[in-house]
Backbone as a ProteinNet text record, in pm:
[ID]
protein_1_A
[PRIMARY]
MKKIKATNPELIALIRDLKKKSQESQTELWRKLAESLASSKRSRVAVNLSRLNRYTKEGQTVVVPGKVLGSGKSDHPLTVAAFAFSDVAKTKIQNAKGNCLSISELMKKNPTGKNVKIVG
[TERTIARY]
87.8	5.5	87.6	27.2	95.2	111.6	216.1	238.1	132.2	75.3	-26.3	41.2	-1	59.7	-28.9	-146.6	-240.1	-201.7	-238.7	-210.3	-342.1	-449.8	-586.1	-610.8	-631.9	-654.8	-769.6	-878.7	-1006.9	-978.3	-902.8	-873.1	-784.3	-691.9	-599.6	-677.1	-767.2	-853.2	-940.3	-994.6	-1087.4	-1005.3	-884.4	-801.6	-771.6	-739.1	-710.4	-838.9	-951.8	-1080.4	-1108.1	-1085.1	-1112.2	-1017.7	-891.5	-797.1	-841.5	-877.4	-912.5	-1041	-1142.7	-1262.3	-1243.4	-1149.7	-1119.4	-1057.2	-975.8	-920.9	-1021	-1103.9	-1209.4	-1307.4	-1359.8	-1465.6	-1421.2	-1284.9	-1228.8	-1294.1	-1308.8	-1372.7	-1268.8	-1268.3	-1171	-1213.3	-1336.7	-1390.4	-1322.6	-1319.1	-1268.5	-1115.7	-1048.6	-901.7	-871.5	-948	-927.8	-956.4	-1061.6	-1095.4	-980.4	-924.3	-818.9	-694.9	-662.4	-544.3	-570.5	-693.9	-720.8	-715.7	-767.6	-764.2	-627.3	-541.9	-411	-309.3	-355.5	-270.4	-264.7	-176.1	-157.7	-283.9	-294.1	-414	-433.1	-319.4	-326.4	-394.5	-375.6	-432.7	-566.1	-620.8	-746.1	-861.5	-965.2	-1074.3	-1178.3	-1219.4	-1332.2	-1427	-1551	-1648.2	-1765.3	-1805.8	-1924.7	-2049.5	-2159.2	-2287.6	-2331.1	-2290.8	-2332.9	-2276.9	-2151	-2093.4	-2166.8	-2196.8	-2276.2	-2410.1	-2470.5	-2597.6	-2584.5	-2480.6	-2459.6	-2423.3	-2349.6	-2303.6	-2374.7	-2490	-2563.2	-2701.2	-2773.3	-2915.4	-2992.4	-3116.9	-3205.5	-3190.4	-3161.9	-3161.2	-3022.3	-2929.1	-2795.1	-2710.9	-2618.8	-2534.3	-2394.9	-2330.3	-2200.2	-2112.1	-1982.1	-1889.3	-1788.1	-1754.2	-1657.3	-1536.7	-1418.3	-1299.8	-1240	-1322.2	-1275.2	-1396.5	-1412	-1514.7	-1620.5	-1746.2	-1851.8	-1881.5	-1881.8	-1900.4	-2035.8	-2092.4	-2227.5	-2258.1	-2162	-2190.9	-2281.9	-2379.2	-2476.7	-2599.1	-2677.6	-2795.7	-2817.4	-2896.7	-2932.1	-3083.7	-3122.4	-3257.3	-3320	-3235.6	-3286.5	-3222.8	-3301.2	-3248.2	-3141	-3032.5	-2920.7	-2858.3	-2789.7	-2724.3	-2570.8	-2520.3	-2380.2	-2300.9	-2188.5	-2098.6	-1966.1	-1916.5	-1797	-1719.2	-1592.5	-1524	-1569.8	-1609.3	-1653	-1762.4	-1853.3	-1950.4	-1946.8	-1961.8	-1991	-2126.6	-2160.9	-2293.2	-2402.4	-2362.6	-2448.9	-2486.9	-2386.1	-2400.9	-2489.9	-2466.7	-2553.7	-2696.8	-2721.2	-2857.6	-2925	-2855.1	-2910.8	-2938.2	-2855.3	-2875.2	-2999.3	-3010.7	-3127.8	-3255.2	-3248.6	-3368	-3416.7	-3328.9	-3364.3	-3401.2	-3426.4	-3469.8	-3358.3	-3233	-3118.4	-3063.3	-2965.2	-2897.4	-2748.3	-2697.4	-2558.9	-2497.8	-2403.4	-2343.5	-2195.5	-2134.2	-1989.8	-1954.4	-1823.6	-1778.1	-1786.1	-1760.1	-1775.5	-1913.8	-2013.9	-2160.1	-2192.6	-2143.2	-2167.6	-2103.2	-1981.6	-1917.4	-2003.3	-2065.1	-2155.4	-2281.1	-2342.5	-2466.6	-2444.2	-2335.5	-2306.2	-2166	-2139.5	-2005.2	-1937	-2025.9	-1960.3	-1938.2	-2001.4	-1983.7	-2049.5	-2156.4	-2230	-2311.6	-2313	-2389.2	-2348.8	-2221	-2169.7	-2072	-2079.9	-1997.4	-1906.1	-1777.6	-1684.4	-1683.1	-1703.7	-1702.1	-1592.7	-1505.9	-1395.3	-1270.5
-118.7	1.3	121.8	227.3	357.6	414.4	497.6	572.7	681.9	699.4	809.5	942.1	1031.4	1162.9	1269.6	1232.5	1327.6	1363.9	1492.2	1540.2	1564.7	1556.3	1577.9	1455.4	1470.9	1360.6	1278.3	1348.8	1275.3	1185.3	1239.2	1155.7	1040.5	1056.9	950.5	841.9	876	776.7	707.9	776.8	711.8	614.6	649.3	558.1	431.2	450.5	330	239.9	305	230.8	154.6	218.2	155.8	36.5	50	-67.3	-179.3	-148.7	-251.1	-320.6	-249.9	-302.3	-392.1	-350.2	-426.6	-561.9	-569.2	-693.2	-785.7	-720.4	-801	-859.9	-782.8	-832.6	-880.5	-881.4	-922.7	-847.8	-715.8	-640.9	-540.3	-555.1	-473.5	-332.3	-299.8	-156.4	-72.9	-123.7	-36.8	-14.8	-120	-102.9	-4.2	-0.1	95.8	231.6	247.5	384.8	430	343.6	380.8	424.2	357.2	391.4	528.5	545.2	675.6	792	774	882.2	911.5	802.3	821.2	897.3	922.7	992.4	1139.4	1208.5	1345.4	1428	1544.1	1628.5	1680.2	1695.4	1752.1	1656	1523.1	1421.4	1367.6	1421.9	1375.5	1419	1348.6	1362.1	1468	1545.9	1645.9	1619.8	1580.6	1543.8	1635.9	1684.5	1773.2	1691.5	1750.1	1682.7	1646.9	1716.7	1680.7	1550.2	1517.3	1386	1272	1295.7	1194.5	1168.8	1277.5	1259.1	1187.2	1212.4	1144.6	995.6	955.6	819.4	731.2	778.5	698	683.6	582.1	559.4	585.6	593.6	629.1	525.2	572.8	488.8	422.2	449.7	388.5	448.8	372.4	418	435.5	553.2	586.6	638.2	620.3	677.6	755.9	874.8	961.2	974	929.2	940.3	1078.6	1177.6	1312.5	1405.2	1512.1	1609	1615.4	1627.5	1646.4	1794.4	1845.6	1991	2009.6	2130.3	2158.1	2200.8	2192.6	2234.3	2130.6	2177.5	2082.4	2061.6	1964.6	1927.3	1777.6	1737.1	1593.5	1576.5	1496.2	1491.6	1350.4	1271.5	1148.9	1134.5	1064.9	1043.8	940.3	964.2	867	892	792	796.3	823	927.3	966.8	968.3	891.9	899.8	959.8	1050.1	1121.8	1167.7	1204.3	1258.2	1400	1475.7	1609.7	1648.5	1739.4	1793.8	1944.8	2007.3	2151.8	2174.1	2289.4	2320.4	2311.7	2363.6	2361.7	2220.5	2136.7	2002.4	1921.7	1937.9	1870.9	1913.5	2041.5	2094.4	2035.3	2034.5	1983.9	1829.5	1760.4	1612.6	1592.5	1665.2	1646.1	1693.6	1797.6	1846.5	1746	1656.8	1555.5	1427.9	1441.4	1332	1224.3	1261.8	1173.5	1181	1103.1	1107.7	1137	1213.2	1238.9	1174.3	1092.9	1015.8	1040.6	1020.5	1018	875.4	854.5	720	622.6	674.5	585.9	543.2	631.5	592.5	491	500.7	397.9	265.2	267.3	145.7	70.3	146.3	92.3	36.1	106.9	62.3	-59.7	-61.9	-163	-215	-299.3	-343.7	-425.5	-492.7	-564.5	-487.3	-367.6	-282.5	-327.1	-410.2	-455.6	-346.1	-343.3	-247.5	-103.5	-84.4	49.7	77.1	193.7	225.5	340.8	328.2	437.5	534.4	659.5	762.2	862.3	880.7	974.1	940.1
1	-0.2	-0.1	-45.7	-54.2	86.3	106	224.7	231.4	350.9	369.1	366.9	267.3	261.6	320	370.5	425.6	565.9	604.9	736.5	818.6	743.2	811.9	898.6	1032	1121.3	1085.8	1045.7	1005.3	886.5	789.4	668	705	787.4	824.1	896.8	987.9	1055.9	958.4	858.9	757.3	679.6	637.4	556.4	634.7	766.9	844.5	865.1	883.8	891.5	764.9	650.4	520.9	503	541.6	523.6	616.9	735.9	827.3	780.6	734.4	683.9	561.7	471.3	353.2	389.3	496.9	542.2	610.3	691.9	762	666.9	574.8	485.8	352.5	329.5	204.7	82.3	96.3	-1.8	-73.5	-198.1	-278.8	-283.2	-275.2	-280.7	-172.5	-49.5	58.4	38.9	-7.9	-32.7	-138.5	-248.2	-355.8	-309	-227	-166.7	-82.3	-0.7	91.2	13.1	-94.5	-173.8	-241.7	-292	-356.4	-258.6	-140.7	-40.9	18.7	10.8	63.8	-26.6	-148.5	-247.1	-209	-276.3	-242.5	-266.1	-200.5	-208.9	-353.6	-423.2	-558.3	-657	-627.8	-716.6	-666	-560.1	-505.1	-599	-597.3	-692.8	-646.7	-741.7	-719.2	-835.1	-807.2	-904	-902.1	-1011.6	-1023.6	-1027.6	-986.9	-979.1	-1120.8	-1217.8	-1360	-1398.9	-1355	-1390.3	-1318	-1186.1	-1114.3	-1182.8	-1227.1	-1299.8	-1431.1	-1501.1	-1632.2	-1617.5	-1516.6	-1507	-1408.8	-1355.8	-1258.4	-1304.7	-1242.3	-1261.7	-1137	-1148	-1033.3	-922.6	-799.3	-682.6	-661.3	-747.1	-734.6	-618.5	-565.9	-461.1	-522.1	-500.1	-554.2	-444.1	-457.5	-361.9	-433.2	-383.4	-452.1	-346.3	-392.1	-301.7	-302	-266.6	-264.8	-227.3	-311.5	-286.7	-396.6	-358.7	-462.4	-476.6	-591.8	-620.2	-676.5	-674.5	-709.3	-853.1	-941.7	-1083.8	-1152.1	-1211.7	-1277.4	-1194	-1229.7	-1158.5	-1154	-1059.9	-1046	-1074.8	-1173.1	-1205.4	-1159.8	-1085.7	-1022	-889.9	-800	-661.2	-663.1	-588.2	-568	-432.8	-391	-256.2	-289.3	-237.1	-266.1	-133.1	-133.4	-16.7	-65.9	11.4	-24.8	100.4	82.4	195.8	229.3	129.4	151	46	78.8	-11.7	-3.1	-116.7	-111.9	-68	-8.8	37.1	-72.8	-190.5	-308.6	-355.1	-357.3	-404.3	-310.2	-179.3	-78.9	-94.2	-115.3	-131.7	-254.4	-365.9	-491.4	-481.8	-417.5	-401.7	-318.6	-209	-120.1	-185.3	-264.8	-338.6	-447.9	-494.3	-593.3	-514.5	-385.2	-301.6	-281.3	-288.7	-270	-133.1	-95.1	27.1	15.3	111.5	116.2	244.5	230.7	343.5	346.6	464.7	467.9	432.6	401.6	360.9	473.4	597.7	716.5	736.3	714	727.5	631	504.6	402.9	439.6	501.7	544.7	651.1	739.5	846.5	791.1	686.7	628.8	532.5	460.4	360.4	378.4	476.9	509.6	395.1	313.4	208.9	79.6	69.1	-47.1	-169	-157	-278.3	-336.8	-463.6	-549.8	-522.1	-499.4	-479.6	-594.7	-657.9	-770.4	-729.9	-770.4	-741	-861.9	-836.2	-945.3	-919.6	-1015.9	-989.7	-1050.1
[MASK]
++++++++++++++++++++++++++++++++++++++++++++++++++++++++++++++++++++++++++++++++++++++++++++++++++++++++++++++++++++++++

């Protein structure tokens, strides 16, 4: 695994939890997320709402290993888990009757990571 370059204590704790969960449940999803979040801040993902709308279907669960930004619109409800959300993105997702979760909340709800798509 890559060395953790992050200095944010919340991010470091999340990366450790993801690694631990991937070993416990033998799930590749959590390991990939941990590797992506452990990369440098410059290469971390920022996804606009328009991209989420384009590449998802109604009711789908997606995870973004970075930040969700509010450019664009969502015309169908979906569950989005991310490390961070802009205020505008959170409002637009909730207005479309979707859910915004942190990655740790998604891990607790869906420990095996089934039917979860990584976008970013």
